[in-house]
Every structure is written in structure tokens, then in C-alpha cells.
N, C-alpha and C positions, 0 to 999 in steps of 0.2 A: 338530273341525278347527281348529287354532290356527295352522297355517302360513299365511303371507301368500299370497294369491291375486292373480295379475295382473289378471284380469278375471272378474267375476261377472255372469251374465245371469239376470235374474229372469223366469221364464216359459218353459215347454217346449212352447209352441205352435210352429207351423211357422216363424214369424218368428224366435223365439228360437233354435230349433234350426238354422235356416239361417245365422243370425249366428254361432253357435258353430262351425258347420261351416266357414264361410268364414274365420273367424279362425284356426282351427287348421290349415287348409290353407295359409294364408299364412305362419304362423309356428308350427310344431309345438313349439317350445321353450316357448311360453307355458303358464302354469298357468291353465287356464280352468275355471270351474264354472258349470253351469246348475242353478239351484235352482227347484223346482216344488212347489207346495203339494199337488197331487193325488198319487195313488199310481200314475199312469201319465202318459205324454205325450199331447199333442193331445186333451185331454179336453173342450175347450170349442169355440171358434170353428172350429178346424181339424178337429175330429172331428165337427162337426155341419153342415158346409156341403154344398152340392149337388154338389161335385166338378166344377165347370165350369172348363175352361181358357179364360180370357178372352183375347180378341184385342186389346183396347185401343181398340175402336171408339167407346166412349161418352165418353172422358175428354178434358178440356180440353187442346188441344195445348200442349205445353211444361210441363204440370203434372208434379208428381212421380208421380202416378198413371199418366199417359200414358207417361212415360219408363221408369219401373220396370216397368210392365206389358209393354211391348214388349221390353225387355231380359230381364226375368224369364221371359217366354214362351219365348224361345230357350234360356235356360239350363235351364228346367224340362224341355223336350223332350229336350235333350242329356243331362240327368241321368237321366231316365227310360230313354232308350236305353242309356246306359252301365250302368245297374244293373238292367235287365230289369224295369222297373215298367210294368205294363200301362196303356196309354192309347190313345185313339182321337180323331183329328181328324174328327169326324163332320159338322162344319159347323152353322151356325145360320141361321135365317131370322128377321128382324125384320119383323113384319107390320103393315101398316096395314089396318084393317078397314073404314074409311070415308074419304070424301074429305077430311074435316077433319084427318086425321092425316098426310096426304101432306107438308105443309111440314116437319113434324118429322122425317120420313124424310130429307129433303134435308139438314137440319142434322146428323143422325147420320152420314150418308154423308160429308159434308164433313170432319167431325172425324176419321173413320177414314182418309180419304185424307191429311189433314195429319199424322196419326200414323204414316204410312208403311205402312199395310196394303195388300197387293197382292191383286188378284183380287176385291175386294169390288165389288158392282155392284147396281143396282136391277133387279128382275125383275118382270114383269107377272103377272097372275093365272094365266094358262095355264102359264107356266114354274114358278111357285110350286107349283101343284097337281101338276106332274110330280114335284116333290120331296116335297111334303106334300099328298097328295090330299084330305085332310079339312079343310083349313084354310079359314077365312073370310077372304078377302083381296081388296083392290083394287090393292095394290102392296106390294112387299117389298124388303128388302135381303138378299142372300145373303152370308154371312160364312164363307168356307171354312176360315179359321184356327181357329175355335172348336172346342173338343173336350171330352173328359171324362177324368177320372182319379180315383183315390181318394187324397186328400191324407193320409190316415192312413198309407198305404203309403210315401208320400214322407217323411213325418215319421219313421217308423220307420227308414228307411234313413239319414236325416240323423243320427239319434241313434246308430245303429250306427257310422257312419263317424267321428263325433265322438269316441266313446269308444275306438274302435280307435287313434286318433291320440294318446290320452292324456287326452282331456277327461273331466271328472268330471260325472256327472248325478246330482243328489241329489233324490229324490222324497220326498214327505211332509215337505217342508221349507219350510213357509210363512214368509215374511218378516214378522217381528213388529215390528222396529224397526231404526234406524240411529243410529250415533253417530260423531262425528269423533274420530280418534285420530292426531294428527300429520298426515302426508300421506295417511293411509289412511282409508277408511270401515270401520267394523266392523259387519257384518251380524249381527243377532240373529234366529235362525231356530228353528223347532221341532226341528231336528236338530243344533243347536249354533251357536256364534258363530265368525266368522272375519273377519280384516281383508282388504280388497281395495283395490287401487290404483284400479280403475275399475269402476263399476257401469253395466250396460246394462239398462234397464227395458223389457221386452217383455211386460208383464203383461196386455195386452188389455183385458178388461172392468174391470180395476182399475188401469189404467195411470195415471189421474189421481191415484188414492190413493197409489201408489208415488211418483209425481213429487212430490206434496206432501210425502211423507215425506223425500225427498231435499233439500227446501228450494227446489224449483223453483216460481217464481210461476206460477200458471196462471189464465187467464181463461175457462176452459171446464170442463165436467163431462162425464164419460162417461154417456150415457143408453143403457140397453139396449132394443133393439127385437127382439122375438121374431118369427121367421118360421116359420110352420106349413105343413106339407106334407100333401097326400094322395098316395096312390099309385094308379095305374090298375090295375084287376084284370087278370089275365093275358089274359082274353078280349078286352080292349079295348086292349091295348098296341100292336096293329097300327095304331092310329089315329095314332101318332107315329113318325116315322122319324129325326128329327134333334133339334135343339134349336129350340123355337118360342117366340119372345118377342114381346110386344106392343110397339107404339110407346109408350115411357114418357110419362106425364103430365108435362109440363114444370113444372107447378105443384106437383108432389108429389115429394119427393126419393128415391123408390124406383122400381124397374124394373117393378113390376106382376107379377101371377101369370103364370107361364109353364110350359112343359112341358120336362122335362129327362130325357134318357136317362141311366141310371146305368151305370158301367163294369162293374159286377158283376151287371147285370141289373135290369130293372124301369124304370118311368117315374114320375118324381116330377112332381107338379102343385102349383105354388105358387111362392114363399111369399107370404103376406100380410105386413104389417108393423104389429105392434101393440106398444104399450108393455109391456115385461115388468115384472112386479111385484117382481122382485128381479134383481140383475145376472146371476145364473146361473139364471134362471127359465125352464125349458123347458116348463112346463105352464101352462095358464090358472089352475090352482089353486095354483100355487107362489108364495107371497107371503112376503116378509120386510119387515115393516112399517117398520123404520128406513130401509131403502134406498128403499122406495116413497115414504115421506114426504119423504125428502131430494130425490128427483126432482121430486115434485109441488110442493115448496116452492121449487124453483130458478127464479129469474126467467127464465132463458133458456128453460126448458121451458114456462113459462107463456106466454111470447111465441110460441113455436112452436105451442103448442096453440091459441092464439087465432087464429092464421093458418090452421091446417090442421084445425080441429076437425071440419069436415064430412067430410073425407077420413079423419081418424082414427076417427070414429064408424063410417064405412062399413067400415074395416078391422077394427074391433072386432066389428061385427056379423057379419062373415064368419068371425071366429074362433069365434063361438058358434053360427052357423047354417050347417050344411053346405049347405043349399039355396042360400044366398046365395053361398057359395064356389063351388058348381057353376055358378051363373049367371055369375060372373065368368070362369070357365074356358070356358064356352060362347061367350064373346065371340070366342075364337080357334077352337075346334072345337065347332060346334053339336051334333055327334052325342054328345058326352059327357053321360051322364045320372047321376042321383043314385046309382044302384046300381053304377055303374062305378068308384066311388072308395072307397078304404079309407083311414082316417086313418093317416098316416105319422109321421115324426119332426118335430123342430123344432130350430131353431138360434137363437142370440141374437147379434145384431150389436152390437158396441161402437162407438157413434157419438159422437164429440166434438161438443158443442153449446156455443156461446159464450153470454155473458150477454145478447147482443142477440137471441137466438132463432134464430141462423143455424147450420145444420149445417156443420161444417168439412168441406169437400168433399174436400180433398187430404190426402195423408199428411202427418203433422206430427211432426218430430223436433226436440226441444229439447235444447240442450247447456249444461252448466255445468262447472266445472273438473274434477270427478271423476265426472261422471255424464252419460250419454246416455239421454235419455227418448224412447222411441217412443210418442208420446202418441195418435196416431190412425192406425190401419192397418186400416180395414175393406176390404171387397172393392174391388179385386182383389188383396188382400195375399197370398193363397195362391199365385196365379199369379205374383205379383211377388216372392215370398219370397227367392229366391236373389239377385235383384238388390238388394232391400232389405238383405239380409244382407251383401252385398258393400259397399254404401254405408256401412253402419254399421261394418263391419270396417275400412274405410279411415280413418274418423273415429277409431276406437278405437286403431288402430296408431300414428297420429300422436301421440295422447296418451301412449301407453306409451313410445314412442321418446323423446318430449320429457322424460318424467319420469325416464328412466334416466340 
């Protein structure tokens, strides 16, 4: 491909696809390419997540996560309705299992109300057990907006619509390098080279690497955290009716193991949160030494590990010990036993971590003259994807119009 491209998007996960879809819907005359290193779309975070439609209850009011989750939620449901994609608003309960967790429930509820959620409320143990008879509870929050979907189905439809409008999807096309040529960037990929007026980086687990390739100064690194799941056996799936989440530990930056109904059947239990030994390491045994050493040698990770080493060791222990994992799940449903769980899949979360050892909590989009870098888009990015894509589309269209 030697013809100049208006916009090239790196990464065919749900954020990259949603961005391409929003761009070509806004301006079908644009020449847009999505380049992807794998042989299919949605191969990493999109294809390995739990399929939860997030309500926006956890996120700091006014943050990009809160704004895009609420807007993206509405856009996602409308998109699913319009294109007959199966979803269900089954609702979620966030459960306090002891008195010490009640104050955190109040904080979560207040965030949800500030973020505009309707119908969320605290419920007592009796009402909670009417919804989830098997749960261990002293108090809970009912979140009726939460739901389930298969984001691979959403991604497939986005890719289809993008290409129907004239967009080009290039698979097996890993970005190997960039060079400046006049007002254009020339992309050097496994499937050929081409010039582009604007590059949008939606590379997920390699977003920092691509950002650095574009010349963007970064004070963070993507650190991969693997989340492992078990699945309830068919005989014990009756123990869960909706989504059941614990009150998250405010001192640990993950939500804790929970129970999730899946839109195509079954109940997932998990995930834990352990350091992956490579950026796309979906197994405990999947190790790529250069990437592991890069993470371990990063000052920001060392500071994070020094702060959370006890929690991290507990998560790692649960990764290798099914009995420890079961014990964590019994915190919510005491009836779950060792033989009720079968090992399921795993996902890897791309989490930006700064040099001070602070996880970057919000979405992070950085701009330079010919590049838009989506540097941090962890959960709820899938729920938020159409809103994130719209935001990036507006930024991109301003650049293209200015350069014309």
C-alpha cells in the first residue's frame, strides 16, 4: 500500500474498532486503515474479558472513566439493540460481608449517585437473599443497570460496519517502525509500508511501546496483570442468579474475586490479579524473559510491589492454589466447595503505572501533532468503547480538517 492514508489506527481491539467505526460514520470519505498484528480482531483484552456491562458506580465523579462509562453504556445498549446483539441487564449486588465493610459501601453508593445512576440503593440481608439466596451478607448495594454481553460480538459488528463503509482492516500487519516524511508519518509494517496523515494508537498492552515509537514522551509503563477465572460446574450454577461483587479493598487497586453470569451460559468466578510474566501471558507458565525483566527492573513497579507485596503474594498464592482461590470465593458464597469449580480462562489487563509506583486510574489520551495515543484504557473501556471512540474521533477530525 503506497497510497496516502488519512488516518491509521493501530490495534483492532474494541477501542480501535469503535474509533474506526465512529470516524467513518462521521466522515465516510476518509481513507481509514486499522492495522492489527494478529490474524483476527479482539484477540487480547477484548476477547478475554468477563463480558460485564459496567454501570459506572465505582469511578471518581468527573473522571474520564465516569463520563465515558455512563455515555458509553447508553451507546452500547443502543448499538446492541440496533444490531441484534444479545445482552441482558441482569443487575449486580455489591456485598458487604461484615460490619467493617459498610463504610466503603457508602462511598461506592455516593459515587454512583454523583455519576447519575438511577435506582441504585442499599438493601439489607433479607432483601439481598431474596435476590441471591446463597450470599453471605450484612448489607449490599443493588445496581440494576449492570449487565452482560459478549464483547467479541460487538467487536465483530464494529469491524463489519467499518469495512462496509469503506474502511480497510489489515490483519497480520504488525507495526515495526515509523519515520517522518514531510507532513506524513510512514508506517513500516509486516504487510507493507504506507504514509498516513494521522496515527491513532489503540495498541492496548503495547500502547506505551507504540507511543514511544511515535516520539511521545511518557512517564509511565504498561504493566500486565493477569486475571484468572474458574467456572462453576453445571450442578452448582444455581447458586448465582446475577452478578455478585465484594466490597473492594480500598488499599488494593482491583475489585476482588466475584461471580459473573455469562451471556452464552455458565458462571465465571474470579478474577484474581497477578503480575503476568509477559505482556500477553495468559498462563502461569507463559514467560518472556525480556518483558519480565523490564517490568521487574522498572522503578515504578518496584515501588508498587513494596507497597502491596502482601496483597500481591496473596494473589499469587491463589493463582497456584485452587484451595486458596476457593476460600476467597467462599467469602461471598460459603456453599461453594473445591469440586464445584473447574479452571476457566484468563485475561491480561494493560495497566499504566507511573515512575512513582502509582497506577494511573483514569483513561489517558495523549496528543502530538500527527499522533493520538490512547495510553491507558483498562476496564471499563469495553463498556465505554463507543464513547471513547467518539471522543477520539472528534480529536482526529479536528486534526484532519486543520491539515486540509
